[in-house]
N, C-alpha and C positions, 0 to 999 in steps of 0.2 A: 440782394443787390441786383442791378441791371447791367447786363453786358450789351453795350451798344455796338452793333455791327457797322462796318463802314459801308458807304453807299455802293461800292463796287465789289462787295463780298460775293463769294460763290456759294452754291448750295453745299458743296463739300466742306467748305470752311465753317458754315453754319452748323452742319451736322457734327463736325469735330468739336465745336464749342459745347454743343448739347451733350455730347459724350463725356467731355471733361467735367462738366458741371455735375452730371449724374455719378461719375466716378468719385466725386468728392462727397457723395452722400446727400446731395441736394436734389430738389425737384425742379425740373426745368419747364418753363412755359414760353414758347416761341410766339411773339406778337409781331404781326406784320403791319407796320404803319405806312402812312402815305410816303414818307421820305426815308425812313429807316426801319430796319428790322432789329428788334431787341430780344434778348433772352433773359427772362426774369428767373433768377436762381433763388429758391426759397428753401429755408432750413436753418440749421445751426451754423451761424457765421464763423464759429471757431474751426469748422472743417474746411474753410475756404482759403486757398492759396491764391490771393488776388494777382500776385506777380505772374504766376503761371498762366492765368487767364489773359492778362493784359498783353502778353507777348505772343498770343496765338495769332496766326494769319487771319486777316479779315476783321479783327477786333479794333474798334476805334477808341473806346474808353469804357471804364467801369464806374458806375454811379451807385452809391448806397441808397437803399430805400428807407426813408426815415419814418414813414407811417407804420403803425402796428399791423394794418391790413396791407398786404403786399400786392398781389395780383389784381385786387379790386381797386387799386389806387390809380389816380391820374399820374402819379410819378412813373408808373410803368407804361401806361397807355393814355395818350392825350386824346385820341379819337374816341368818340362815343361808341359804345357797343350797341349794335342793332341786333335784336333777337327775332328770328322768324318763328312764329307760333307753329307753323307747319312748313315742311320743305317747300320752298317756292311760294309760300302763302303770305298772309298779312304779317306786318312787322311791328314791333314795339321798340321805340328808341330812335327812329329816323325823323324825317320832317313831318310824317303823318302822326295822327293821334288815334290810338286804338281804344275802343270801348268793348269791354268784356262784360256780358250781362246774362242773367238767368236766375232761377229760383235759388233760395237758400238751400233747400233740400229737393232732391228728385223724389217726388211723391208717387207719381204714376206716369204712364206713357203719354196719355193725352195732355196732361198738364205741361210736361216738358216740351212736347212737340209744338204746342200752341205758342209757348214763350219763345222757343228757338226760331220759329218763322217770324215772329214779331221783331225779335232782335235783329235778324238778318235784314228784314225790310227797312228797319230804322237806320241801318248803317253800321251795326256792330260787327266786330271781327272775330269774337270768341264767345263761346257759350260756357258759362259757369254753372255748376250745380253740384251739390254734395251727395255722393253716393254713400259715403261713410261720414257720420256726423259726430264730432266731439261735443258732448253735452255735459254740462255741469252736474245735472241730475241723472242718475242711472235709470230713472223711470221715464225719461223723455225719449222721443222718437230718435232712433240711432241711424236711420237711413235704410235704403233698400239693398245695400252692399252690391254684389256683382250684377244683380238685376238692374239696379240703377245705372251701372256702368254700361250695360247693354243698351239701355234707353238713350244714354248720351251718345253712344256710337251711332245709333240709328238716326238721331237728330243731326249728327255731323253729315251722314250720308245724304240726308234730305236737303240740308242748307249749305254745306261747305264750311260752316263755322268750326273753328278750332275748339276742341274740348279742353276745358281747364277744370280740374277737380282735385280735391284734397286727398293726400295720403297720410294716414294716421300713424302707421307703424312700419317698421322694417319689413315685417312679414307680408305687408300688403303691396310693397313697391312693385314687384314683378306683375302682380295682377292688375294694378291700376295702370301701369305702363303699357299693358297690352291694349287698353282702350283709350287712354288719354293722350292728347298732344302735349299738354303742359302739366307737370306735376306741381301741385300747390302744397307748400309747407305752411301750416297755420301758425298763428301767433303763439299758441300754447307749446308748439314744437320748435320754435326758432332756435333754441339751444339744446335740442335733442341731437347731439353730435353724431351718434350712430345713424340716425335717420338722414341727416344732412349728407353724410358720406355715401350712403346707399343711393339716395336719389341722384347725387352727383355722378356716381358711377354708371347710371343708366344712360347718360349722354343726352337725355331729352331736356328741353327748356324747363326751368324751374322757376315758379313764382314764389318768392320768399316773403312772408308777411313779418312785419316788425312785431316783436314781443310787446306785451302790454306795458312793460316798464323798462324796455331796452333802450340803452343809449345809442347814439349814432355809431360809436366805435364797436359796440357789441353787435349791432345790426350788420355792419360791414364784415366783421370777423366771422359771423355766421355764414355770410355769402362766400367768404374765403374758403370755408370748409367744402362747400359745393364745388367751387372752381378747382380746388386742389384735388378733389376726387375724380375730376374728369370732365365736368360740364362748365364751359365758359358762358353758357346761355342762361344767365341769371337775370330775372326781373325782380326788382325790389318792390315792395308794396307797403305804403304807409296806411295803417288802418286804425289810427288813434291810440292813445295811451290812457291808462287808468289814472284819474285824478280824484280830488275831493268833490268835484262838481256832481250834481244830481239831475241837472236839466237835460243831460244827454248820457247815453250809455258809455261812451268814451269821449275823450277830448281829442278832436282831429287836429294833429300838429302839422299843418300845411308848411310850416317853416322847415320841415325835414326835407322837402323837395329841393329848394335851392341849396341847402346845406350839403345834401348828397351830391348834387351836381358839381359843387365846388371841389370836392375831394375825390370823387369816383367817376369812372366812365360808364358804370352800369345804368341802365334805364330804370326809372321809378314811376310806378302808377299809384293812384290813390283810391282807397275804398271808402267812399263817403257813407256807405250803408252801415258798416260796423263802426265807422268813425264817429257816428252820431247816435245811431240806434232809433232814429225817428224819421219816417218817410218824408215829413214836411221839410226837413233840413237837407235832404239829399240833393235837390236841384241846386240850391244856393252854393253848397260846398263843392258840387261838381264843377260849376262854372268858375268858382274861385280856384280850384285845382288846375283847371286849364290855363287860366290867366297866370297862375303861379309857376308854370313851367313843367307840370307833370307830363309824362309821356302817354298816359292812358288812364282809364277809369275801370273800376271793378264794382258793378252795381247789381243789387238784387232786385229781380222783377218776377212778379207772380200774377197769374190771371185773376186770382181772387184772394188778395192778401188777408182779408178778414177770416178766411178759413184755412190759412196756411198752417202746416203742422209744426213749423219752427219759425221763430222771429217774425211774427205777423206784423208787429208795429213798424218795422223798418223797411219792408219791401214795397216797392212801387207797383202800382197796377200798370197794365200795358199802355193805356192812354197817357198817363203821366210820364211814362218812360219815353213815349214818342214825342211828347211836348218838350221834354228835357233835351232830346237829341236835336231838335230844331234850334233851340237856343244855344246848345253846345257848339253847333257848327258856326254860328255867328261869332262867338267868343274865340273859337279856334282860329278863324280867319283873321281876327284882329291881332293875334299874336303869331301870325305866319305859320300856323299849323293847319292841317287838313284832316277832316274826319271822313 
């Protein structure tokens, strides 16, 4: 349920409401809106004495939350959530449009730094790159682990780009958080609830990818785990779903973007690289994502895709990425966004 505070409430009255909510065994989330402050009370509704809350000083009314996802819902917060990738840095979810790009895997220092500088010069706001790689085959390249994280941190020092990298297990969270600005939870881990709780407890921004067969409700409930664990800075990522089609690696469901925006205040970016699996499709799907209302893109870029150690077929080379960014700016301007 949502406890809507009156416009003239005091801080003491707000704190008392939070105390009462937590005494009832519920989790409280204070959300400061433009006109009103609300307290989202999440948990077993059988524990709630609505009458006791309604009569508290400073309370205007109590409204039930109808959607299964509570704090990720627009019922709780009408204003769009804006996530800073770094403190005081670039944002995802505002009027701007953020492009996060980089290689699928961090392969070596020179490869990563070359791409990082190209991404920065083209107007990107974040550097993506896998230090730990989830691979279907145990014989495939698994990443450089902590050495890869060190290269990512060095690239940030040189370019100022926010580092976005995937964390695979609970045991890696603290290590990755020491180097990364944004913790990415991949599609395979979208319903790894222990991992969601652990990354949420870190308090850093989290980029949550949609599972390959996940519904909208499942996607937002996964985000709910992260928010309830302590981080409201969640960025959703549509990366395509598995279908019967064979012309692409996944089917990029761009309709997820307006669907999410209708029911949730969380920002959503699109990954056209994994969403298609083919480099020649990335530019078209990127432009379509911008026009469709996405808040950003997650794109794989490699200086020499033909010799990439992972996912060679889907990575753009640097000249094609630069070309894409020129076109992306024109489309963004047409829909009142800015790259």
